[in-house]
C-alpha positions in Angstrom: -10.7 -65.2 12.9 -14.0 -63.5 13.0 -14.4 -59.8 12.1 -15.5 -59.1 15.8 -12.4 -60.8 17.2 -10.1 -58.9 14.7 -11.6 -55.6 15.6 -11.1 -56.3 19.3 -7.5 -57.2 18.7 -6.8 -54.0 16.7 -8.5 -51.9 19.6 -6.2 -53.6 22.2 -3.0 -53.1 20.1 -3.9 -49.5 19.5 -4.4 -48.8 23.2 -1.1 -50.5 24.0 0.9 -48.3 21.5 2.1 -44.9 22.7 0.4 -41.8 21.1 2.8 -40.0 19.0 2.3 -36.2 19.2 3.0 -34.0 16.2 6.5 -32.6 16.2 6.5 -29.0 17.6 7.3 -26.4 15.1 8.1 -22.7 16.1 7.3 -20.3 13.2 9.6 -17.2 13.3 7.8 -14.0 12.1 9.8 -11.0 10.9 8.4 -7.5 10.6 9.6 -4.0 10.9 6.5 -2.6 12.5 5.6 -3.6 16.1 1.9 -2.8 15.7 1.5 -5.4 12.9 2.9 -8.1 15.3 0.3 -6.9 17.9 -2.4 -7.3 15.3 -1.2 -10.8 14.4 -0.6 -12.2 17.8 -4.2 -12.9 18.9 -4.7 -14.9 15.7 -1.4 -16.7 16.1 -2.4 -17.6 19.7 -5.9 -18.9 18.5 -4.2 -20.9 15.9 -1.8 -22.4 18.5 -4.8 -23.3 20.5 -6.3 -25.2 17.6 -2.9 -26.7 16.6 -0.9 -27.1 19.9 2.3 -28.2 18.1 2.5 -24.9 16.3 4.2 -22.0 18.2 5.2 -18.5 17.1 8.2 -16.3 17.8 7.9 -12.5 16.7 11.0 -10.5 15.9 11.2 -6.8 15.0 13.9 -5.8 12.4 14.2 -2.1 11.8 13.2 -1.1 8.3 16.6 0.4 7.6 18.3 -2.9 8.3 15.5 -5.2 6.9 16.8 -5.7 3.3 20.4 -6.4 4.3 19.6 -8.6 7.3 17.1 -10.6 5.2 19.6 -11.0 2.5 22.2 -12.2 5.0 19.7 -14.6 6.7 18.7 -16.1 3.4 22.3 -16.7 2.4 23.0 -18.3 5.7 19.9 -20.5 5.8 18.5 -18.9 8.9 15.7 -16.9 7.3 12.4 -16.5 9.2 9.6 -18.7 8.4 7.2 -15.8 7.7 8.2 -12.3 6.7 6.3 -9.2 6.2 7.0 -8.1 2.6 7.1 -4.8 0.7 6.6 -4.9 -3.0 9.3 -2.3 -3.7 11.8 -5.3 -3.0 10.1 -7.6 -5.4 13.0 -7.9 -7.9 15.5 -8.4 -5.0 13.7 -10.9 -3.0 11.3 -12.9 -5.1 14.0 -15.3 -6.3 14.3 -16.4 -2.6 10.6 -16.8 -1.8 8.5 -19.9 -2.2 5.5 -19.6 -4.6 2.1 -20.1 -2.9 0.9 -23.7 -3.3 -2.1 -24.1 -5.7 -3.7 -26.6 -3.4 -4.1 -24.1 -0.5 -4.3 -20.9 -2.7 -6.0 -21.7 -6.0 -5.2 -18.9 -8.5 -8.8 -18.8 -9.8 -10.2 -18.4 -6.3 -7.7 -15.6 -5.5 -8.7 -13.9 -8.7 -12.4 -14.0 -7.6 -11.8 -12.9 -4.1 -9.3 -10.1 -4.6 -9.6 -6.8 -6.6 -7.1 -6.7 -9.5 -5.2 -9.7 -8.2 -3.3 -10.5 -11.4 -2.1 -7.0 -11.9 -0.6 -6.6 -8.4 0.5 -10.2 -7.4 1.1 -12.4 -10.4 4.9 -12.0 -11.1 5.2 -14.5 -14.0 2.0 -14.3 -16.2 2.8 -17.5 -18.1 3.3 -19.6 -14.9 0.6 -17.8 -12.9 2.6 -17.8 -9.7 2.4 -15.4 -6.8 4.9 -15.0 -3.9 3.2 -12.6 -1.3 -0.3 -12.2 -0.1 -2.7 -9.2 -0.7 -3.4 -6.9 2.3 -5.1 -3.7 1.1 -5.1 -0.8 -1.3 -3.5 2.5 -0.3 -3.9 5.7 -2.3 -4.2 9.5 -1.9 -7.2 11.2 -0.6 -8.2 14.7 0.3 -8.9 15.3 4.0 -10.8 18.4 4.9 -11.5 20.2 8.2 -15.3 20.2 8.3 -15.6 23.2 10.7 -13.4 25.4 8.5 -15.4 24.4 5.5 -18.7 25.3 7.1 -17.2 28.6 8.3 -16.1 29.3 4.7 -19.7 28.5 3.4 -18.3 25.7 1.2 -19.7 22.3 0.3 -17.2 19.4 -0.1 -18.7 18.5 -3.5 -15.4 18.8 -5.4 -14.7 16.9 -8.7 -12.0 18.9 -10.4 -8.6 20.3 -9.5 -9.8 23.8 -10.5 -12.8 23.5 -8.1 -10.3 22.5 -5.3 -8.1 25.4 -6.2 -10.9 27.9 -5.8 -11.9 26.4 -2.4 -8.3 26.6 -1.3 -8.1 30.3 -2.1 -11.3 31.0 -0.2 -10.3 29.1 2.9 -6.7 30.5 3.1 -6.2 33.1 6.0 -3.3 35.3 6.4 -2.4 37.9 9.0 -2.0 41.5 8.1 1.7 41.1 7.8 1.1 38.2 5.3 1.8 35.4 7.8 0.0 32.3 7.0 -2.6 31.3 9.6 -4.8 28.8 7.8 -3.6 26.9 4.7 -6.7 26.5 2.5 -5.2 23.8 0.3 -2.0 22.1 1.5 -0.2 20.1 -1.3 3.1 19.8 0.6 4.2 16.2 0.3 2.1 15.7 -2.9 4.9 17.1 -5.1 5.6 13.6 -6.4 2.8 11.4 -5.2 0.2 13.8 -6.5 2.3 14.2 -9.6 2.0 10.5 -10.5 -1.8 10.7 -9.9 -2.0 13.6 -12.3 0.0 11.8 -14.9 -2.3 8.8 -14.8 -5.4 10.9 -14.8 -4.3 12.4 -18.2 -3.8 8.9 -19.7 0.1 9.1 -19.3 2.3 6.4 -17.9 5.4 6.4 -15.7 7.3 3.9 -17.8 7.7 2.7 -21.2 6.1 -0.7 -22.1 9.0 -2.9 -20.9 9.7 -0.8 -17.8 13.2 0.1 -18.8 12.7 3.9 -19.0 10.8 6.4 -17.0 8.6 9.1 -18.3 8.6 12.5 -16.6 9.6 15.0 -19.3 6.0 14.8 -20.7 3.1 17.2 -21.3 1.1 15.3 -18.6 3.9 16.0 -16.0 4.4 19.6 -17.0 0.6 20.3 -16.7 0.7 18.8 -13.3 3.5 21.0 -12.1 1.7 24.0 -13.6 -1.1 23.4 -11.1 1.2 22.9 -8.2 3.0 26.1 -9.1 -0.4 28.1 -9.2 -1.4 26.8 -5.8 2.1 27.3 -4.2 3.3 30.5 -5.8 0.3 32.3 -7.2 -2.5 31.5 -4.8 -0.2 31.0 -1.9 -2.9 28.8 -0.4 -0.5 26.0 0.7 2.1 26.0 3.4 5.5 25.8 1.9 8.4 26.4 4.4 6.2 27.4 7.4 6.6 24.9 10.3 3.9 23.4 12.4 1.2 23.2 9.7 -0.8 20.0 9.7 -4.5 19.3 9.3 -4.4 17.3 12.6 -3.5 20.7 14.2 -6.4 22.6 12.9 -4.4 25.1 10.8 -5.0 23.4 7.5 -8.5 23.4 5.9 -7.8 20.9 3.0 -4.8 18.6 2.7 -3.7 15.9 0.2 -2.4 12.9 2.0 -2.3 9.1 1.5 -5.1 7.5 3.4 -3.0 6.0 6.2 -3.0 9.6 7.7 -6.5 9.0 8.9 -5.0 7.4 12.1 -3.2 10.7 13.3 -6.5 12.5 12.4 -8.6 10.0 14.5 -6.3 10.8 17.5 -6.7 14.6 17.0 -9.7 16.9 17.9 -10.2 17.9 14.3 -13.7 17.2 12.9 -12.5 15.9 9.5 -14.0 14.6 6.4 -12.7 12.7 3.3 -13.0 13.3 -0.4 -11.7 11.4 -3.4 -8.9 13.3 -5.1 -10.2 15.4 -7.9 -9.2 15.0 -11.6 -8.7 17.5 -14.4 -12.0 16.6 -16.0 -14.1 15.6 -13.1 -14.2 12.0 -14.4 -12.4 9.0 -12.9 -11.5 7.8 -16.3 -9.1 6.8 -17.5 -7.8 6.7 -13.9 -8.0 8.7 -10.7 -4.4 8.0 -9.6 -1.8 5.7 -8.4 -2.1 3.1 -5.7 0.2 0.8 -3.8 -1.6 -2.6 -3.5 0.2 -3.5 -0.3 1.1 -7.1 0.4 1.5 -8.9 3.7 3.3 -12.1 4.2 5.8 -14.2 2.2 7.6 -17.5 2.9 11.3 -17.9 2.2 12.8 -20.8 0.4 14.9 -23.4 2.2 13.2 -23.6 5.5 13.6 -26.5 7.9 11.6 -29.7 7.2 7.9 -29.2 7.9 8.3 -25.4 8.3 7.3 -24.5 4.8 4.1 -26.6 5.0 3.3 -25.3 8.4 3.7 -21.7 7.3 1.4 -21.9 4.3 -1.2 -23.8 6.3 -1.2 -21.1 8.9 -1.5 -18.4 6.3 -4.3 -20.2 4.6 -6.3 -20.2 8.0 -5.3 -16.7 8.7 -6.6 -15.4 5.4 -10.0 -17.0 6.1 -10.3 -14.8 9.2 -12.3 -11.7 8.0 -11.4 -10.0 11.4 -7.8 -10.1 10.5 -8.3 -8.3 7.2 -10.3 -5.6 8.8 -7.7 -5.2 11.6 -4.8 -4.6 9.3 -6.6 -2.3 6.8 -7.5 0.7 8.9 -6.3 3.1 6.3 -6.6 0.9 3.2 -9.6 -0.7 1.5 -9.2 -4.5 1.9 -8.2 -6.2 -1.3 -10.7 -8.9 -0.4 -13.8 -7.8 -2.2 -16.3 -9.6 0.1 -15.2 -7.3 3.0 -16.5 -4.2 1.2 -20.0 -5.0 2.5 -18.7 -5.5 6.1 -20.1 -2.9 8.5 -16.5 -1.9 9.4 -16.1 -0.9 5.8 -19.5 0.3 4.9 -19.7 2.8 7.9 -16.1 4.0 7.6 -15.9 7.4 5.6 -12.3 6.9 4.6 -12.8 3.3 3.4 -15.9 4.3 1.5 -14.0 6.9 -0.4 -11.3 4.4 -1.1 -13.9 1.9 -2.4 -15.1 4.4 -4.9 -11.5 5.2 -6.0 -9.7 1.9 -5.8 -11.0 0.3 -9.1 -9.8 3.4 -10.9 -6.3 3.5 -9.5 -3.2 2.1 -11.1 -0.6 -0.1 -9.4 2.6 0.6 -11.2 4.7 -2.3 -9.8 7.8 -1.9 -7.7 9.1 1.6 -7.2 12.5 1.0 -5.7 14.1 3.5 -3.4 17.4 4.1 -5.3 16.0 4.1 -8.7 12.7 5.9 -8.1 11.9 7.2 -4.6 15.2 9.1 -3.9 15.2 11.0 -7.3 11.5 11.8 -7.0 12.0 13.1 -3.3 14.8 15.3 -4.6 12.6 16.6 -7.4 9.9 17.5 -4.9 12.4 19.4 -2.7 13.9 21.2 -5.7 10.5 22.2 -7.1 9.4 23.7 -3.8 12.6 25.6 -3.4 12.4 26.8 -7.1 15.9 25.5 -7.8 15.0 25.6 -11.6 12.1 25.8 -14.0 9.7 22.9 -13.6 10.3 21.5 -17.0 14.1 21.4 -16.4 13.6 19.7 -13.1 11.4 17.1 -14.7 14.0 16.4 -17.5 16.9 16.2 -15.0 14.9 13.8 -12.8 13.9 11.7 -15.8 17.6 11.4 -16.9 18.7 10.4 -13.4 16.0 7.7 -12.9 16.9 6.3 -16.3 20.6 6.3 -15.6 19.8 4.3 -12.4 17.5 2.0 -14.2 20.2 1.3 -16.8 22.4 0.2 -13.9 19.8 -1.8 -12.0 16.5 -2.4 -13.8 13.2 -2.5 -12.0 12.1 -6.0 -13.2 8.4 -5.7 -12.3 6.6 -2.9 -13.9 2.9 -3.7 -14.3 1.1 -0.4 -14.8 -0.1 -1.4 -18.3 -2.0 -4.4 -16.9 -4.6 -1.8 -15.6 -8.0 -2.0 -17.1 -10.6 0.6 -16.2 -13.8 -0.7 -14.8 -16.3 -1.7 -17.6 -13.6 -2.0 -20.2 
């Protein structure tokens, strides 16, 4: 049989056989924030257009129910195919997650593309595996009301906490009866987030080397609370128990907030600016503060046949879409370094401040609610209400956190992986 005749026969047979379409797969996506689903949906629709056999179903699970419902779904074998992940649940859920495949997400490539990838995403340093994708870096900043600063004759060239304190005193306004009208420097809400920044700025740590004990009864923490005490109770330049004070309402001149707060400010009429948080020395070394290097998606183990591969292939495509990274990181500097030169980052004042700070911020690892967030929230409340001397409150809180860590350890503490730029 000649080659030409053989080729013709193959063609005839191929035309006679039915075309087998790829099996349809519906990827179920869980999140506790509806706006993130809205950000994802246009990309999912485009991916379905390119891959018609892949469909998506979006489900919202309230945050308060998220851990319990996810635990139950994993145990019952009905977990979602893609779930939005928060790193404070690392110890609880990583055993139930698939590691990202090396062929689609090479470790060396991830290290090149993302800032401090190893510190925030490699769980097991020996195996070099990661279980959730980087999104962006969130940290504290100083928002200020430009109009009030101009009226006060001040320039926002602030490098130290002492300079910020002086500015706060000058910008504070009180009525003749002492009622606060303008808070010059609001540190409400910073009593524990700002505390951790100040500890890192002085070269301190939040935990011991193996992450089994917390450090709060330290000279670094006491110095931080001395500063808060001066602003709150000596200068009286911050709102304390007064209601209705918010920089977005125009009655705060300067406010420490995490950078996500730029969204309410964008919706307000306030002409605001952004500064990096100051330090005690004016230098960003050894560090300027704490960050949360926020993740996005993870893929559970034990999915239906074909779903695991489909989920990872979609995530690989999604993470090549620069527009998606820009969309999800409005109040965070994207972890993907190439995007720092993107116009949406270069011309955004908040993101530019975050870009200067992010390399000098420390990701501590998971800070679970029961072991860490709840005691620190109580510490902040007790400090503002002057329930006891700051050093006693710090010691009591350290003891409580360590008692809870003894019951349920935080298995992923990575603060000491931090390396300052240039070192």
